[in-house]
N, C-alpha and C positions, 0 to 999 in steps of 0.2 A: 388733956385727954382728947382723943379723937372723937369727932361727932359725925353723925350721919348728915349728909347734905341733901339738897333737893335733887341733885344729879344722881346720888346714890338711890334715893327713893324711886326715881324713874327706872333705874337699872333693875331694882328689885321687882317692880311691876312687870318689866319685860321678862325677868327671870321666872316669875310665876306663870306667865303665859307660855313660856317655852316648856314648862313642865305640866302643860295640859290643864291649867286652871283658867277657865274661860269667863267666869262670872266676876264682875268687878267688886262685888261685896266680899266675896271670899278672897279675892286678890288683896283687897285692902286689909283684911284681917291678918293675912299671912305676911304682908309687907310690914305691918306694924310690929308683928311678933319678931320677924327677922331683924328689923332695924334695932329694936331694943336688945335683942340677943347679941347682935354684932357689937354694939357699944359695950355690952357687958364683957364680951371676949376681949375687946381692946383694952379694958381696964387691966386685965391680967397679962395680955400679950400686945402691947402697944406697937410693936414693930411689924405686926402682920398687916398685909395690904387688905384693901376692901374685899377683893375677890377671895383671898385666902380665908378671911373671917367668915365670908358668906358661905363658902364650902363647908367650913366647920359647923356652922349653924344648921345648914341643910342636912348634914349627916345625922343630926339629932332626930330627924323625922323618920329614920329607918329606911329599910330597903325599898319600901313602897312610896317613898317621898311624900308628896302632898295628898296622895289618894285616900289615906285614912282620915285626914282632915275633911276632905270633900265628902266622904261617906257619912261622917258624923254630922256635918252641916246639912246634908241632904235629909238625913233622918230627923234632925231637929226641926227643920222647916216643914217637913211633911206632917209632923205632929201639929205644928202651928197652923198649917193649911186646914187640917180636919177640925181643929179647934174653932177656926173661923167659920167653917161650914156649920158646925154645931151651934155656934152663937147666933148665926143668922137663922138657922132652922128653928130655934126656940121661939123666935118672934112669930112664927106661923101658928103657934098655939096660944097666941094672945089676940085679943080683939084689936082690929076688926078682921085680921087675916084668918083667924080660926074659923070664921064663917065660910070663907072660901075653901079652906081645908076640908070642912065638913061637906060642902057641896061636891068637891072632887071625889071624896070617899063615897058619898051616896050615889054619885053618877056611876062609878065602877061597880058598886054593890048591885045597883039596878041592872046593869049590863050583864053581870054574872048570872042573874036570875032570869034573863031574857032568852028567848029562843033564837034571837039574832046575835047572841053574844060573840060568836066566832067572827062574824063579819065586822062587827063594831070594833072588836079588839084588833083584828087584822088591819082595819083602816087606821086605827090609832097608831099601830106599830109603824106603818108606812109613813104617815104624816109626821110623827114624832122623829123618826129617823131622818127624814129629809130636812126638817127644820133645824134639828140639832146639828146635822152635818154641815148645813149652810152656815150656821153660827160658828161652828168649829173652824171652818175655812177662813172666816172673817177674823177670828182670834189669831190664827196662825199668821195671817197677812199683817195684822196689827203688830204682832211680836216682831216680825221682820222689819217693819217700818220704824218701830221704836229703836231698834238696833242701828239702823242706817242713820237715824237722826242724831243719836248720842254716841254711837260707837261703843256702847257699854251693854253688857248683859247682867241681869240681876237674877239670882237664883230663885227668889220668891216670886218675881214676875213670871219667869219661865214656868215655875211650878203651877201658878194660877192659870196661865193660859193653856199649857199643855195637858194638865190634868183635866181641865174643863173640856179640852178637845177630845180626850179619850172617854170622858164620863158618859157621853151620849149612848155608849154601848149598853149601859145599865138597863135602860128602859126596854129597848128591843129584845134583849136576851130574856128578861123577865116576862115580857108580854108574850113571847113565844111559848114559854113555859105555861103561862096562863091559858093561852089558846089550846095547847095540848091537853091541859087539864079539863077543859070544857068538853072534850070529845068523849069523856067517860060518863056513864050514867051514875047519878047519885040520888039517894033519897032526899026528900025536901029538907029534913033536919040536917043531914050531913052536908049537903051542898051549901046551906046557909052559913054554916061555920067556915067552910072553905071559901065562900064568897067574902065573908068578913075578913079573913086572914089575907087573901090576895088583894082585896081592895085596899086594905091598910098598907100592905107592902108597896103596891104600885103608887099610892098617894104619897108615901114617904120618898120614894124614888123620884117622883116628879118634882117634889120640893127640892131635893138635893140637886137634881139636874138643873133646875131653874137658878139655884144659888150659884152652882159651879159655872154655868154658861152665861148668865146675865148679871147677877148681883156682884160677885167678886171681880170679874173683869172690869165692870163699870167703876168700881171703887179702887182699882189697882194703884192709882197715883196716891190716893190718901193712905192706903195700907203701906206702900213702899216708903212714903215720907215718914211714917211713924217708925218703921223698921230700920231705915237707914237715914240718919241726919244729913248725909251728903247727897242724897238723891235729888233734892230740889236744885242744888248747885249744879249738878251734872246735867239734869234735864233742861235747865235754862241756859246752859252754856252754848 
């Protein structure tokens, strides 16, 4: 019975790239599937050439080709990404980080009850935006450098870096809402409840922003090594 050779494997990698699959992890998954399916086809039709069997296997993916697989993979890794965010966020509600969390909350609560709240929040908006944008630029540069060094793209790596790059918009948008809110007159009781609510929301967003821009990118090699056994081999090549 015919068997898939190393040359066939390389041709399948090239084939996936030609069909707009850029990430090496997804390419590997598809190549493995195609190789197994081609060998199964050869059992029933041994006279078929490799290219003929490959075309038969590819037709099974439907009119959209590999796009459905890409969409499913993207969806699955997006869930994994936010699960990672949640797992790291839970640590902020344990000692000793919960003390820092409480201090951040009290800081914003005090600000919301201050007559200088608009100036403070506006200053926070500007400084947060600049710092997060700077970090986002570094992440984008690091992603490009990693690709140049290895010649490989990993979907989870790109998700961590690019989602982190876009996540800095969360704080400015919500701080703008908070600043607008402070322009209205409130009774003491009503404003205190509003202050508690917005202080809690902004505190949580700061934690998410820190995890997305600092913690996850710093742990990307560890996370990728767990997700993809072949990552260490490729990164050291």
